[in-house]
N, C-alpha and C positions, 0 to 999 in steps of 0.2 A: 867139576862143579865150579861155578864162578865164585868170586869172593863176595863177602857181605860186609856192609858198613858197620862200624861201631861208633864212629863220631860223624855226625852230619855237619859239615862246615857251612857256616852261614855265607850268604853272598856278600857283596861289598856294601850293603846297607841301602841300596837304591831300589829295592823291591825285586832284584834279581833272585830267582829261586836258588836256594842253597844246593850246592853240588855234593853228592855223596862222596865220602872219603873211603879209601881202601887201606886206611892205616893198619888195621888189624884184620887179616882175612879170616873168614869163618871156615871151620873145618867140619867135615861130615854133614850132619843134619842141622847143626847149630846155625840159626838164622834163616833156615829154609822158610820162605813165606807161608806155604800151605801148611806145614807142620806147626808153624807159629800160630796160624789161625786155629788149628785143632786144639792147641794147648790153651790158648786164651778162651776158646769156647767152653772148654771143660770147667774153667774157673767161673766164668760169667754165668754159666748154667746154674751153679749153686745159688748165686744171688738172685737171679730172676725167679728160680723155682721157689725160693723161700718167701718171695713176696706174696704168693697165693697158696702154697701148700699148707701153711700154718693155720689158715682160716678153718680148714676142715678139722684140725686137731683141737681147736679151742674149746669146744664143749667137753671133750674128754679131759683136757687139762684142768678145766674148771671143776669137774666132778672129782678128779683124783686129788687135787691140791686144795679144794675147798675155796676157790676163788670167787669173788663177786663179779658181776657183769662189767663193772667199771674196770676192775683189774685185768679181766680178759681182754677188754678193748686195748689196754696198754701193751699187751703182747704184740699187737700189730702196730699200734701208733708209735711205740718207742723205737721200733725198727725203722720205720719210714722217716721219723723225725731225725734220728741220728744220720741216716743215709742222706737225706736232703740237705741238712745243715752243713755236712762236711765234704760233699763231693768236689766243690771247686777247689777248696784248700787241698784236698787229697790229689787232685790233678796237678796242682802247683808242686807238691812234693815229688811227683813223678818227673816233672820237668827239671827239678833241681837235682835229684839224686839218681835218676834213671828209672825208666818204666819197668825194666825187668825186676829190679830189687823191690820196687813198690808192689808190683803184682804178686811176687812170691810171699812177701810179708802179709799182704791182704789175704791171700789164700790160706796161709798157715793160721792166721788169727781168726778168720772166718770159720774154718773147720774146727779149731780148738774151742771157740765160743759155742759152736753147735753141739759138740760133745759135752761141754759143761752144762748146757741146758738140759740135755737128755739125763744127766746125773743129778739135776736139781731136785730138791724136796720141798721147795716153797715157791710161791708165785713171785715173791720179791726177787729171788735169784734168777728166775726165768726172765723177768723184765730187765734186770741188770745185764745179763748175758745177751739178751736181744739188742740192747743198746750197743754192746761191743760188736755183735754181728753187723749192725748197720755201719759202724765206724770202719771196720775192716773191709766190708763190702764196698764202701766208698773209695777205699784205696785201690782195689783191683779193677773196678769198672772203668775209670778214665785211663788207667794204665793199659788196659787191654786195647782201647782205641789208639792210644799213643804208639803201642807196639805195632799195630796193623799199619798205621800211617807211615811209620818209619821203615817198615819191612817191604811193603808192596809198592811196586812202581805205579805211577798214576793210572795207566791203562787197565790195571787189574784191581785197583783199590775199591771201586764200586762193587765188584763181584764179591770181594772179601767182606765188605761191610754188609752186603746182602745176605751172606751166609751167617755172619755174626747177628744180624737182625732176626734171621730165621730162628737161630738158637734161643734168643731172648723171647720171641713170640711163642715158640713151641713150649718153652719151659714155663712161661707165665700161664698159658692156657692149659698146659698139662698138669700143673700143680694140684688142682682139685682132684683130678683122677687118681694120681699117684698117692696123694694124701689120704683119699678115701680108702684105697686098697690097704695102705699101711696101718691106718687107725683101726680099720675093721678086722684085719687079719693078724696084726702084730700088736702094736700099742702106740700111744702117742709119741713116746720117746724115739721110736724108730724114724719119725719124720725128721728129727734132728740128727740122729746117729748116721743116717744115710749120707750126710755131708762129709763125714770123716774119711771114708775110703775114697770118695770123689776128690776131696782135698789132697789126700796123699798122692793120688794119680796126677793131679794138676801140678803139684810141687815137683814130682819126679820128672814129668815131661818138661816143666819149666826149667829145672836145673840142667837138663840135657839139651834142650832145643833153643830156648830163648836167648837172644843176643842183645846186649845192651846198646841202646842208641841215645846219644845226647847231642843236642846242638851245641856248637862251639860257644855260641853266645847265650847259653842257657842261663837262667837266673842264678846268682851267687849268694843272695841274701834273702831274708824273709821279711815280708810286710806284716809284722805282728799286729799292729794296730788295725790294719786293713782286714786281717783275718778275724780279729775280734769284732769289728763293726759289721762285717758281712755275715758272720756266723750268728751274731745277735739278731740282726734284722731278718735273716732266714728263719731263725728259731721262732721269733714273734709272729711272722707271717704264717708259717706252717702250723704253729700252735693255734692261732686264731681259726684257721681253716678246719683243724681237727675238732676244736671245741665248739664251733659255731652251731652245729646241729643240737648240741646239748644246751648251750647258753641261749641260742636264738640270735638271728641276725640283727634284731633291734636292741640287743643287750649292750650296755655300756662297756662291759669287759671285752666283747668281741672287737668293737671299734677302737678301744684303747690299745689293744695289741696290734691292730692293723696300723694305727697312727704311729706307734713306736717303730714298727717295721718300716714305714715310709720315711720317718726321720733318720732311722739307721742307714737305710739305703742312700739317702741324700748325703749324709755325713761321709759314708763310705766313698761315694762318687767324688766329693770334694777332696778327701784325703788322697785318693788315687792320683789326682792331678799334682800333688805336692811331693810325694815320696819318690825316691830315685828309682827303685825297682818295685813297681806296684804289683799287687796280687793279680789284678786284672787291668792291664793297660787299656784305658778307655778308648784309645785309638782303634782298638780292636773292633768297636762297634761303628766305626766310620765305614766299615764294609757293610753296605746295604744287604747283600746276599746273606752274610753271616747273621746279621740282626734279624732278617726275615726268617732264617732257618730256626733261630731260637724261638721266635714268636710262633712259628708254624708247629714246632714240637709241643709247645704249651697248648695250643688250640687242638692239636690232634689228641693229646692226652686227656683234655677236658672232654671231648666227644667220645673217645673210646673208653677210658676207664670209668668216667662218670656214667655213661650210658649202660655199659656192661654190668655195672654194680647192681642195677635193679633186675637185670635179666636172670641173674642167679637166684634171686628171690622168687621171680616169676616161675622159673622151672621147678624149684623145690617146693615152694609154699602154695602156689596156685595149681600147678600140674601134679604136685605130690610126688616128685621124683626124688630118689636118693641122691646124695652128693655124687656118687659115681655115675649114675644115670645122667645127671645134669651135666657133668663134665663130658660125658660121651656125646651129648647133644650139641656141645660146643666144638666137636671135632671138625666140622666143616670150616669153622673160623681158623682153627689151628692149622688144618691141612692147607688152606689157601695161603696162609702166611708162610708155611714151609715151602710150598711150591713157588709162591709169588715173589719172595724176597730175592733169591738169586737171579730170577728172571728180571726183576726190577733193576737189579744191579747191572745186568747186561744191557738193558734198555737205556739206562741213564748214561752208561759209558758211550753209547752210540749217539743219542739225541740230546744229551744234557738233562738236568734235573727238572727244568721248568714244567714241561708238558706232563711227564709222569707224575710229578707232585700235585699239580692241579687236577689231573684226572683221578689220582688216588683220593684226594679230598672230596671230589665230586661223587665218587663211588661211596665213600664213607657217609656223606650227607644223604645219599639215596638209601643206603642201608639203615641209617638211623631213622629216616622217615618210615621205611618199611616196618621197622621194629615198633613204631608208634601205632601200627595197625593191628598188632597182636591181640588176640582175644582169649577168653578162657578155653574156647574150643579149637583154637588154631592147632593144626596137625604138625607133626615133625617135619614133613616135606617143606611146608611154607617157612617154618622157622629156619630150617637148614639153608634155604635159598638166601634169606637175609643175612645169616651168620657168615656164609661163604662170601657174599658180596662185601661184607665188612672186612673180612680177612684180605680179600683182593684189593680193597682200597687202602688198607693200612700198610701193606707190604712196601709199596714204593715210597710211602711217606717215611717209614722207619729208616729205610735205606738212604733215600735222597736227602732228607733233612740232616741226617747225621753226616753225610759227605759234604754238604753245603757248610755246615758249622765247622767241622774239623779241617776240610780242604781249603777253606778261606782264612784259616788262622795260620800265622807263621809257625814253622817247624818247632821253634823253641817254646811255643805256647800250645803245643798239641795236647798236653795233659789238661791244661786249663780249659781248652776248647771241649775236650771230652767230658770234663766236669760240668761245663755249661750245658752240654747236650743232655746229660743225665739229670742235672738239677732241673732243667726246664720240663723234663718228662715227669719228674717227681712232683713238682709244684703243680703242673697241669693236672696230674691225677688227683691230688688233694683238692685242688680248686673245683675240678669236675664233680667229685663226690660231694663236696660241701654245697656248691651252687645248685647242682641238679637235685641234691637232697632237699635243699630249701624249696625248690620248685615242686617237688613231690609232696613235701609236707603241707605247702600252701594249698595245693589242689585237693589233697585228702581232707584237710580241715574245712575247706569250703563245700565239699560234696558230701562228706559223711553224714552230717546231720540230716540233710534232705533225703538222701538214699535210705537212711535208717527209718525215717518217718514214712516214706512211701511204701516200705515193706511192711508197715503196720506193727513195727516193734515198739516196745515200751520206751518212753523217753529216757535219755541218759542224764545223770547229774553231771555238772561240770568236771568233777574229778574222773568219773567213769568215761566221759567223752574224751578227755585227754589220754587216758590209758588206752582206750579203743583206737584212737588216732595213731598212737605210737605203734601199736600192733599192726594196724592196717598198712602202715608205711612200708612194712617188710613183707606184706602179703599174708599175714597171720590173722585168722578169724578170732576175735576176742570172745570165744565161747566159754562161759563159766562152767565149772564142774556141776553136773546134775541138771544141766539145761535140757529140756525135752527135745527129742530128735527133730521134730518139725521146726521148732524155733531155732535150733542150732543150724539147721539147713538154711533158713532165711538169713541168719547172721553171716554165715559163710558166703552166701551169694552176695550180700551187700559188701562184705569185706573185700572179696575178690573183684567185684565190679569197680569199687572205688579205688583199689590199688591199681587196676589196669588203666583207669582214667588218669591217675597220677603218673604212672609209668609212661603213658602216651604223651603227656605234656612234657615230661623230662626228656623223652626221646626226640620230640620236635625241637626242643631247646638245643639239644646236642646236634641235631641236623642243621640248625641255624648257625651254630658255632663252626661246624665243618664247612658250611657254605662261605662264611667269611674267610676261612682258611684257604679256600680256592683262590681268592683274590691275592692273598699274601704270597701264595706259591709263585705267582707271576713275577715277584721281585727277586726270586732266587736265580742263581746261575752257577756253573761249574766252579769248583774250588780254584781260586786264583793261585794258591800256593801248593797245589797238589803235587807239582813236580819236585817240591822240596823233599819228598820222601825218597825211598830207595829207588835208584835208577837202575840197579842191577839186582839179580837174585836168581834163585833156582826156580824159575817159573816153568 
């Protein structure tokens, strides 16, 4: 077996890629690239799975712990908020202290927080430990990318990222299926307890296999003010996006938080030009491909997560499927991501990222357009076609945009670059849900009253209209108890027709976002610093 690097020495400072050092040779499987990939995939799987699996458990948690709807929302929001706010800072920690240590701490903390949630007897404790889950998840996600970047030689990196993206896509899409099985046949606590043995496995593999890699010119200090400014700005932005559906986009509070976020980002950018070792050197964004990769990741997440958000309501509330059945109907999406991600990695290695990324976003735009044509009577075959096309489009984008961001960053900033990639995806997902949710709400509000009157239903009071609109936005028919069957059937028809018109408009908006992303994809190119990773290994 060949030796593996522990310290990646930087080049002379003129942009020459760093050469790997053989200061400390690896022994046995330690540092083996493919076993490193397996190890980080196990840890990343927990975080990706938790993003969607918990949604299935929320009703059972609410019933068992007596939680209000607002408290249940915070089970999800607190996790994503903590994750999004801390990802870039967590990536910097990996660059400073080593990605192996950061990854292992993240896995241990995430598994421990998961077990603590399963043992919680109040909704307040569940929310607190969900925050901790998000913080520890933020530690291990950028560290995983940093380990891959340092371990794989350039010609194999895209394939590794492809498999890494496959794990994330499969875990995210498979969450509702696994969650449904666990909640239905065990209990809601099992949704969290399952992370404990997975975490133990990841730690055992990590201690045995992972080899630490640090650039010789890695940061030696912390930009504490920069961390505070960036975290505060990210918090205000994500908070505004989370609360916008409740407050309304015209509400002063929504725009006040957005304004504070903008000021925070501006102050952060100014400070980064003054501090000796900035959290994010702004020179990083002089790389047009890297900047394009970040924008592309945001746009992809808006189209994907925002558009898919309504599909789950469509399947469950319009077609009347159980959560498990709905998850099974999304298997074409999952399957194409599983198959497409490693294939995309191989293609990007051969032809570069530009064409695969543009083609992937074009497929995504076409898939979202197809989803705008779904009706109440659409069959599983047609749905599967559009879901499969969406998975086929997303696969090269997940792989290519990640390689563009991480590969165009210097080796000593690989953790920060990984944090940027993940933060862009989290912000894009929040933005997609908020913006497309606003599109849906606007369309439902404009159509519901007219559709209601055309059906010959009795007029609604303003209060009843507001309640009915909220229900219809998630595909639920606002049928009061004791309503005669004939009237209930009319209300259901109106609700589903109105919901579908809103979903169609939201899907068309997502298609437009994906179309813009096609143009952005042409600004990308292969990572200029990819060769700074491992030059030798057990390939």
